[in-house]
C-alpha positions in Angstrom: 88.6 118.6 94.6 91.7 116.5 94.0 94.6 115.8 96.4 97.7 117.9 95.8 100.6 115.4 96.1 100.7 112.6 98.6 104.0 111.4 97.1 107.7 111.5 97.9 111.0 110.5 96.3 110.0 106.8 96.2 106.3 107.1 95.5 104.2 108.5 92.6 100.7 108.9 91.5 99.3 105.9 89.7 98.0 106.0 86.2 95.5 103.5 84.5 98.4 101.3 83.2 99.2 100.5 86.9 95.7 99.3 87.8 96.1 95.6 87.0 99.3 95.3 89.0 97.9 97.3 91.9 94.8 95.2 92.1 96.8 92.0 92.1 99.1 93.3 94.8 96.0 94.3 97.0 94.4 90.8 96.6 97.7 89.3 97.8 98.3 91.8 100.6 94.8 91.3 102.1 94.9 87.4 101.9 94.8 87.0 105.7 92.8 90.1 106.4 90.0 89.2 109.0 87.4 91.6 107.6 87.9 90.6 104.0 87.8 86.9 104.8 84.6 87.3 106.8 82.6 89.5 104.5 83.8 88.7 100.9 83.7 85.5 98.8 86.5 83.0 99.5 87.9 79.8 98.2 88.3 79.5 94.5 86.4 82.7 94.0 88.6 84.8 96.3 91.0 86.3 93.8 88.3 87.2 91.2 85.9 88.5 93.8 88.4 90.6 95.7 89.8 91.9 92.4 86.4 93.3 91.5 86.2 95.1 94.8 89.7 96.6 94.7 89.4 97.6 91.1 86.3 99.6 91.9 88.1 101.4 94.7 91.2 102.2 92.6 89.2 103.5 89.7 87.1 105.7 91.9 89.9 107.2 93.9 92.1 107.7 90.8 89.6 110.4 89.8 90.9 112.5 92.7 94.6 111.7 92.2 94.4 109.7 95.4 96.1 106.4 94.3 99.8 106.3 95.1 102.2 103.5 94.2 105.7 102.8 95.6 108.5 102.9 93.1 109.2 99.2 93.7 105.6 98.4 92.6 105.2 96.4 95.9 102.9 98.8 97.7 100.1 101.3 97.3 98.0 103.8 99.2 94.6 105.0 98.4 93.5 108.4 99.7 90.4 110.6 99.4 90.4 114.4 100.0 87.7 115.9 102.3 84.1 114.7 101.6 85.1 112.5 98.7 84.9 109.4 100.8 81.1 109.7 100.9 79.2 106.9 99.0 76.4 108.6 97.1 73.1 106.9 96.1 74.5 106.9 92.5 77.6 105.1 93.7 75.5 102.5 95.4 73.4 102.0 92.2 76.6 101.6 90.1 77.9 98.9 92.5 74.7 96.8 92.6 75.7 94.7 89.5 79.1 94.0 91.1 77.8 92.7 94.5 77.2 89.0 93.5 80.7 88.7 92.1 82.2 90.4 95.2 80.2 88.9 98.0 78.2 85.9 96.8 76.5 84.1 99.6 78.2 86.5 102.1 76.3 89.5 100.7 74.5 90.1 104.0 77.8 90.2 105.9 79.5 92.4 103.3 76.6 94.9 103.1 76.6 95.1 106.9 80.3 95.8 107.0 79.9 98.6 104.4 77.0 100.1 106.2 78.9 100.1 109.5 81.9 101.8 107.9 79.7 104.5 106.4 77.6 105.0 109.6 80.7 105.4 111.8 82.7 107.6 109.4 83.4 111.1 110.9 81.7 114.0 109.2 84.3 116.7 109.9 86.5 117.6 107.0 89.5 115.2 106.8 91.7 113.1 104.5 90.6 109.5 104.4 93.1 106.7 104.0 91.1 103.9 102.5 94.0 101.6 101.9 97.7 101.3 102.5 99.0 97.8 101.6 102.2 96.0 100.7 102.8 92.7 98.8 103.1 90.0 101.5 106.6 88.9 100.5 107.8 92.5 100.8 106.2 93.5 104.1 108.3 94.6 107.0 110.7 96.6 104.8 109.3 100.1 105.5 107.3 100.4 102.3 104.0 100.8 104.0 105.4 103.4 106.4 106.9 105.3 103.5 103.6 105.4 101.7 101.8 106.5 104.8 104.3 109.2 105.8 104.4 110.6 102.2 100.7 111.0 102.3 100.6 112.5 105.7 103.0 115.3 104.7 100.4 116.5 102.2 97.6 116.2 104.9 99.7 118.2 107.4 100.6 120.8 104.8 96.9 121.5 104.5 96.3 121.6 108.2 93.8 118.7 108.2 93.1 115.6 110.2 93.1 112.1 108.8 91.0 109.0 109.3 91.3 105.3 108.6 89.8 102.0 109.5 92.2 99.2 110.4 90.8 95.7 109.7 93.8 94.0 111.1 95.2 94.3 114.7 98.7 93.8 113.4 98.6 97.1 111.6 97.4 99.2 114.5 100.9 99.9 115.9 102.1 101.3 112.5 99.2 103.8 112.5 99.8 104.7 116.1 103.4 105.5 115.4 102.2 107.9 112.6 100.0 109.7 115.1 96.6 107.9 114.7 94.6 107.0 117.8 91.8 104.5 118.1 88.5 106.3 118.4 86.3 103.3 118.5 86.6 99.5 118.2 83.6 98.0 116.5 82.5 94.4 116.3 81.9 93.2 112.7 80.6 89.8 113.6 82.1 86.3 114.1 84.7 87.7 116.5 86.0 90.1 113.8 86.8 93.7 114.8 87.7 97.0 113.1 89.7 99.8 114.6 88.4 103.3 113.7 91.4 105.6 113.9 91.7 109.4 113.8 94.8 111.6 113.5 94.4 115.3 114.6 95.7 118.0 112.4 99.4 118.6 113.1 100.7 122.1 113.9 
C-alpha cells in the first residue's frame, strides 16, 4: 500500500535525487532535539551518524511514496500508510550493520528509545507521521504547518486517524493546533521526554 497524495500546491513527493538535500536538512533541523542528542552519537560524529539514520528512514518511506518536500527545499515530511510503520525482524537485521555508525557508545540508549517507540505505538489502522522538519534558519515561516496540513488532507480524505511522536516540547503546540492530542508522555531517560500524540479521524 502506498499513500495517495500528501501534497499541495507548495509540496511534492520526493524522488531519489532529493535524498542528499533532505538528509542534510534533517540533520540541521534536529540539531537541538533532546531525544536525538540523548540517544545518538554526538560531537564530531554527529552529522555523519545522524545522516545514516535519516537516510535509512527516507529510503524506507520513499517506497510508499511517503516522503514529501516543500517547494523551497527547506522542509520535509515523512509519512507511512496504515501498518507500514511496523519494524519487521528483517528490517532489524538490515539495520544491525548501521548501529555502530548511528549510535556508537550510546547504543544502549538508542536501542531503548527505538524499543519504547515501537512498544507504545498504537495498533489500530492509522497514518504515521514519522518526521516533519524545517531547516533551522527557515523555521517559524509556516513551512512545517504547510507540510503537516497537506498530509492531513489526505489522511482526512481516507477517514483515518493519525499518530506521531514529538521529541521536542516546542513542537507540541503546532501539533495540537492541527488536532493532535497527547495520549501519553514517556520518559526516555536523563530527563528527556517524548509526547505520543493521536489525532482522531475527522468527519
